[in-house]
C-alpha positions in Angstrom: 8.9 -15.3 8.6 10.9 -12.2 9.7 13.5 -11.0 11.6 15.2 -8.4 12.4 18.8 -7.7 13.6 20.8 -5.5 15.3 23.8 -5.3 17.4 21.1 -5.7 20.0 18.9 -7.9 19.4 17.9 -11.1 18.1 14.4 -12.1 16.7 14.4 -16.2 16.1 10.7 -17.6 14.3 10.6 -20.8 15.0 7.7 -23.3 14.7 5.9 -24.4 18.0 5.4 -27.3 17.4 6.3 -28.2 21.5 5.2 -27.2 24.8 6.4 -24.0 24.8 6.4 -24.1 29.0 9.5 -26.2 28.4 10.8 -24.6 25.8 10.8 -22.0 28.1 12.5 -23.7 31.0 15.1 -24.7 28.5 15.8 -21.2 27.3 16.2 -19.8 30.7 18.4 -22.4 31.8 20.5 -21.7 29.1 20.6 -17.8 29.8 20.7 -19.1 33.5 24.7 -20.6 32.5 25.4 -18.1 30.1 25.1 -15.1 32.8 27.2 -17.4 35.2 29.9 -17.7 32.8 29.8 -13.9 31.7 27.1 -12.1 33.3 27.1 -9.1 30.5 27.0 -11.9 28.2 22.8 -11.8 28.1 20.9 -9.5 29.4 17.0 -11.2 29.2 14.7 -13.8 26.9 11.0 -12.9 26.2 8.6 -15.2 24.4 5.5 -14.6 21.8 3.7 -17.1 20.6 1.7 -16.6 17.4 -0.9 -19.1 15.8 1.8 -22.2 15.2 4.8 -20.0 15.4 7.0 -19.5 19.0 8.9 -16.0 18.9 12.1 -16.0 20.8 13.7 -12.7 22.0 17.3 -12.8 22.8 18.5 -9.2 23.8 22.2 -8.9 25.0 24.7 -5.7 24.8 28.0 -5.0 22.7 29.8 -7.4 24.4 27.3 -10.1 23.1 26.8 -9.7 19.8 24.7 -12.2 17.7 24.0 -11.8 13.8 21.1 -13.6 12.4 19.9 -13.9 9.0 17.5 -16.4 7.3 15.9 -17.2 3.6 13.3 -19.5 2.7 13.4 -21.7 -1.3 9.8 -22.6 -1.6 10.5 -24.0 -4.6 12.3 -26.8 -2.4 10.6 -26.2 0.5 13.8 -25.6 3.0 14.4 -22.7 5.4 17.4 -22.1 6.3 18.6 -20.4 9.6 22.7 -18.6 9.6 23.8 -17.1 13.1 27.2 -15.8 13.9 28.8 -14.8 17.1 31.6 -13.4 18.8 33.1 -13.9 21.9 34.6 -16.5 24.5 31.0 -17.7 25.3 29.8 -18.6 21.8 31.3 -22.0 21.5 29.1 -23.2 24.8 25.7 -21.3 23.2 25.7 -23.0 20.1 25.9 -26.5 21.4 23.1 -25.6 24.0 21.3 -23.8 21.3 21.9 -26.2 19.1 20.7 -29.0 20.9 17.8 -27.2 22.3 16.4 -26.4 18.4 17.2 -30.7 17.4 15.4 -31.0 20.4 12.0 -28.8 18.9 12.1 -29.1 15.5 12.3 -33.8 16.8 9.0 -32.9 18.6 7.1 -33.5 15.3 8.7 -35.9 13.1 6.2 -36.1 10.5 5.7 -32.1 10.2 9.7 -31.6 8.9 13.4 -32.6 10.0 16.0 -30.3 10.8 19.3 -30.9 9.9 22.7 -28.7 12.4 26.0 -27.9 11.5 28.1 -27.0 14.4 31.5 -25.3 14.4 33.4 -23.1 16.4 31.8 -20.4 15.0 28.7 -21.0 13.8 25.5 -22.3 13.3 23.7 -23.2 10.6 19.7 -25.2 10.3 18.9 -26.3 7.6 14.8 -27.7 7.6 13.2 -29.3 4.9 9.6 -29.4 5.6 7.5 -32.2 4.6 4.1 -29.9 4.5 2.6 -26.9 3.1 1.6 -26.1 6.9 5.5 -24.3 7.3 5.1 -23.0 4.3 2.6 -20.6 4.8 4.1 -18.6 7.6 7.1 -18.6 6.3 7.7 -15.1 3.2 7.0 -16.1 -0.3 10.3 -14.9 -2.4 8.0 -14.2 -5.3 6.5 -11.1 -3.6 7.3 -8.1 -5.1 8.7 -5.5 -2.9 10.7 -1.6 -4.1 12.7 -0.2 -1.2 12.8 3.6 -1.9 15.1 5.3 -0.7 15.5 9.3 -0.3 19.5 9.6 -0.6 20.3 12.7 0.6 18.7 12.3 3.7 20.0 9.0 4.4 23.9 10.4 4.1 23.5 13.3 5.6 21.8 11.7 8.9 25.1 9.1 8.3 27.3 12.0 8.3 26.1 14.5 11.3 25.8 11.6 13.1 29.6 10.5 12.7 30.6 14.1 11.6 33.4 14.4 15.4 34.8 11.4 14.6 35.2 11.8 10.7 36.3 8.5 8.5 38.7 8.8 5.8 40.4 5.8 3.8 44.1 6.2 3.7 43.6 7.8 0.1 42.5 10.3 1.8 38.8 10.3 0.9 36.2 11.0 3.9 33.8 7.8 4.4 31.8 8.1 7.6 28.9 9.0 5.7 29.1 6.6 3.9 30.0 3.8 5.6 26.7 4.5 7.8 24.4 5.6 4.2 25.7 1.9 3.6 25.7 -0.1 6.1 22.2 0.9 6.5 21.2 -0.2 2.8 22.3 -3.7 3.0 20.9 -3.9 6.9 17.2 -3.0 5.1 18.1 -5.5 2.0 18.3 -8.5 4.6 15.2 -7.0 6.9 12.8 -6.6 4.4 14.1 -8.5 1.3 13.2 -6.0 -1.7 12.5 -7.7 -5.0 13.4 -4.2 -6.6 15.3 -1.0 -5.2 15.9 2.3 -6.4 17.7 5.3 -5.2 17.1 9.2 -5.7 18.3 11.9 -5.1 18.3 16.1 -4.9 20.5 17.4 -8.2 23.1 20.0 -6.4 22.8 23.4 -7.2 19.5 23.2 -9.3 16.6 25.4 -9.9 13.6 23.6 -9.2 10.2 24.6 -9.7 9.1 25.4 -6.2 12.5 28.2 -5.7 10.7 29.2 -9.3 7.5 29.6 -7.4 8.2 31.2 -4.7 12.4 31.8 -4.1 13.2 31.7 -0.4 12.1 28.3 -1.1 15.2 26.7 1.4 17.0 29.6 0.8 17.9 29.8 4.4 20.1 26.5 3.8 23.7 26.8 4.7 26.2 25.8 2.7 26.9 21.8 2.4 30.2 20.9 4.1 33.4 19.6 1.6 33.1 16.8 3.3 29.8 16.1 2.9 29.5 17.1 -1.0 33.0 14.9 -1.6 31.0 12.0 0.3 27.8 12.5 -2.1 30.0 12.2 -5.0 31.7 9.1 -3.5 28.7 7.1 -2.4 26.7 7.8 -6.1 30.0 6.4 -7.8 30.2 3.6 -5.1 26.6 2.3 -5.7 26.5 3.2 -9.7 29.6 0.1 -9.4 27.1 -1.8 -7.5 24.8 -1.7 -9.6 22.0 0.2 -8.1 19.6 2.2 -10.0 19.7 5.6 -9.3 17.9 9.1 -9.8 17.8 12.9 -9.7 16.1 15.7 -11.6 17.0 19.1 -12.7 13.8 20.2 -12.2 12.5 18.3 -10.0 13.5 17.3 -5.6 14.3 13.1 -4.6 10.5 13.6 -2.6 9.1 13.7 -6.2 10.9 11.3 -7.9 10.1 8.6 -4.9 6.3 9.8 -4.9 6.3 9.2 -8.6 7.6 6.0 -8.8 5.5 4.9 -4.6 2.6 5.4 -6.7 3.2 3.8 -9.8 4.2 0.9 -8.0 1.3 1.3 -5.8 -1.6 1.8 -8.3 0.4 -1.1 -11.3 1.7 -3.2 -9.0 -0.3 -3.5 -5.6 2.5 -4.6 -3.7 4.6 -3.3 -0.7 6.9 0.2 -1.5 9.1 0.9 1.8 10.3 4.4 1.7 13.1 5.0 3.6 13.8 8.6 5.2 12.8 10.7 8.2 11.4 13.5 6.2 7.9 13.7 7.4 6.7 15.5 4.2 6.5 12.0 2.8 3.7 11.2 4.9 1.5 12.2 2.0 2.2 9.8 0.1 1.1 6.5 2.2 -1.4 4.2 1.6 -2.3 1.0 1.8 0.9 -0.7 0.2 3.2 2.2 0.9 4.9 3.0 3.6 7.6 5.0 5.8 10.9 3.1 7.5 13.3 5.2 9.7 15.9 3.7 11.6 16.1 5.1 15.2 19.4 4.0 17.5 19.4 0.8 15.5 16.2 -0.4 15.1 13.9 -0.8 11.6 10.6 1.4 12.5 7.6 1.2 9.7 5.1 3.9 9.9 1.9 2.7 7.4 -1.4 4.1 6.4 -3.4 3.3 10.0 0.0 4.7 11.8 -0.2 8.0 10.8 -4.1 8.2 11.0 -4.2 6.7 14.3 -1.5 9.3 15.3 -2.3 12.2 13.4 -6.5 11.8 12.8 -6.6 12.4 9.1 -5.9 11.2 6.5 -2.3 11.1 4.5 -3.4 13.3 2.0 -4.6 15.5 4.1 -0.6 16.1 5.7 -0.3 18.6 2.9 -3.7 20.7 3.8 -1.5 20.9 8.0 1.5 22.0 5.8 -0.6 25.3 4.0 -1.4 25.8 7.4 1.6 25.1 9.7 4.3 26.1 7.0 8.1 24.3 7.4 10.9 26.3 9.0 13.3 23.3 7.7 11.7 24.3 3.9 11.5 28.0 4.5 7.8 27.5 3.9 5.7 29.9 5.4 2.5 28.9 6.3 -0.3 31.2 8.2 1.2 33.2 10.7 -0.8 33.2 14.3 -2.4 29.2 13.0 -0.3 26.5 15.0 -0.9 22.6 15.8 -3.9 23.3 18.1 -6.0 25.1 15.7 -5.0 22.9 12.1 -5.8 19.6 13.2 -8.7 20.2 14.8 -9.6 22.4 11.4 -8.9 19.8 9.0 -10.5 17.2 10.9 -13.3 19.5 10.8 -13.1 21.0 7.3 -11.0 18.2 5.6 -9.1 20.7 3.2 -7.8 24.0 2.9 -10.2 24.4 0.2 -13.3 24.0 1.8 -11.5 25.0 4.8 -11.5 28.9 3.1 -15.3 28.2 1.9 -16.9 27.9 5.0 -14.1 30.2 6.7 -17.6 32.9 7.5 -18.2 29.9 9.5 -15.0 30.3 11.8 -16.4 34.2 12.9 -18.8 32.6 15.5 -17.7 29.5 18.1 -14.3 27.8 19.4 -12.1 28.7 16.3 -13.2 32.7 16.0 -9.4 33.7 16.9 -8.6 32.0 13.9 -11.1 34.1 11.4 -8.3 37.3 10.7 -5.2 35.2 10.7 -7.2 33.2 8.1 -8.5 35.7 6.1 -5.3 37.5 6.2 -2.8 34.6 5.3 -4.9 33.2 2.7 -2.2 33.2 -0.6 0.2 32.4 2.2 -1.8 29.1 2.9 -2.3 28.1 -0.5 1.7 29.2 -1.4 2.5 26.7 1.2 -0.1 23.9 0.1 1.5 23.9 -3.2 5.5 23.9 -2.1 4.5 21.1 0.6 2.7 18.7 -2.6 5.3 15.9 -3.9 4.7 15.4 -7.4 3.6 12.1 -8.5 4.4 12.7 -12.4 7.9 13.9 -12.4 8.4 13.1 -16.6 12.0 11.6 -15.8 10.2 8.7 -14.2 7.1 8.9 -15.0 7.0 6.3 -17.8 9.9 4.6 -16.5 9.6 0.6 -16.6 9.8 -0.6 -12.9 11.5 -3.8 -13.9 14.2 -2.1 -14.7 14.5 -1.3 -10.2 15.3 -5.1 -9.9 17.3 -5.7 -7.6 20.8 -7.1 -8.9 23.4 -6.2 -6.9 27.2 -6.5 -8.7 28.4 -8.3 -5.5 32.0 -8.7 -7.0 32.3 -4.6 -7.8 30.7 -3.9 -4.2 33.1 -5.9 -2.8 36.3 -4.0 -4.3 34.4 -0.8 -3.7 34.3 -1.6 -0.3 37.9 -2.9 -0.3 38.8 0.4 -1.7 36.9 2.7 1.1 38.2 -0.3 3.5 34.7 -1.2 5.2 36.4 -3.5 7.2 33.8 -4.7 9.3 31.2 -4.9 6.7 34.1 -7.1 4.5 34.1 -9.4 7.7 30.4 -9.5 8.1 29.7 -10.5 4.7 32.4 -12.9 4.9 30.8 -14.6 7.7 27.3 -14.1 5.9 25.2 -11.7 7.7 24.7 -10.0 4.4 22.6 -12.0 1.2 22.2 -8.9 -1.4 20.8 -11.0 -4.2 
């Protein structure tokens, strides 16, 4: 069972042992009563039946926030739900939701039983499994998952998204980017439930092999804000105290560190790996085990190999051939002039790679692509240079022999709370106290 929680949505997955029609009517009545009390409290509720589960989605606005979490103890055959709510209609919602869940769970007394505790602002449901049927749809606590975070990318996103309202603690330390980074990290740990975690960073001021190969690589980028530089240091120091594994390299970029670790994990462990970044360069790493995770409007989006192939019509490993032809303005990779997206995707689909394209370049003198023959002929050197610059290295010396078990998630909760107090992350501290996050 998976759950994805934001300030606006709560997904609750329940065994569909009873009448779905009766359940739907009950929830409609519940939502109607809440709306009568506070029309802005809840927007809608929708349903989806999957095998022997019933998924219930409650959509809300900021005035009526749900924080939902769950975990499974396979060894003891138990499943736990925890829902925290805030506002005037909370107590009524909890009371009715508890009765409804209790009614669903009691329909089949032989399959499972439930203990439900209700307080003024909290609902706790403990389900004791009697048969293996329920365990089959619950996530295995033994499944290994690696979460790799592009630290620089994630911090930059948080910093620039909140730059206009930069936060500082009482010591004068800027914290707006650090806060967004930390909140996203905790949300991802809760949602994806990784067993292993690492954050990879670009080393500031380093001369990577790409700059040595092409001095203009990223040369157009402006100098970083002092506030951002300070928050890079603050974030790394905080993660170190939290016991989160971090990597950086003098000669290689964070993408290369991520590429090496993800490829090793996929090849050696053959288990899921999630890369957190909005950098499309990482598409080339996608395979049956590796997916990319982005955050958009408070939602966690997972982009895997199948989604990539459906969208672009090529294999992930051919992404570097696309970048070889198109280049990349953000990294100052030149590409081939006068060859755009309309040409490069059909060409790579047809020939499979830049190498094969240039082997058969003379074929382009006739046919639909003849207008690109001369640009490709004159831009051959730039095409292969751009492909090399765009290719992520998967054998970085610093991590190619790293024991993957050193990446096991083992957050020092006491140190984390101390850092949150020092940085004055009051919202996160309150949510942790309410049980919204689990960090181990």
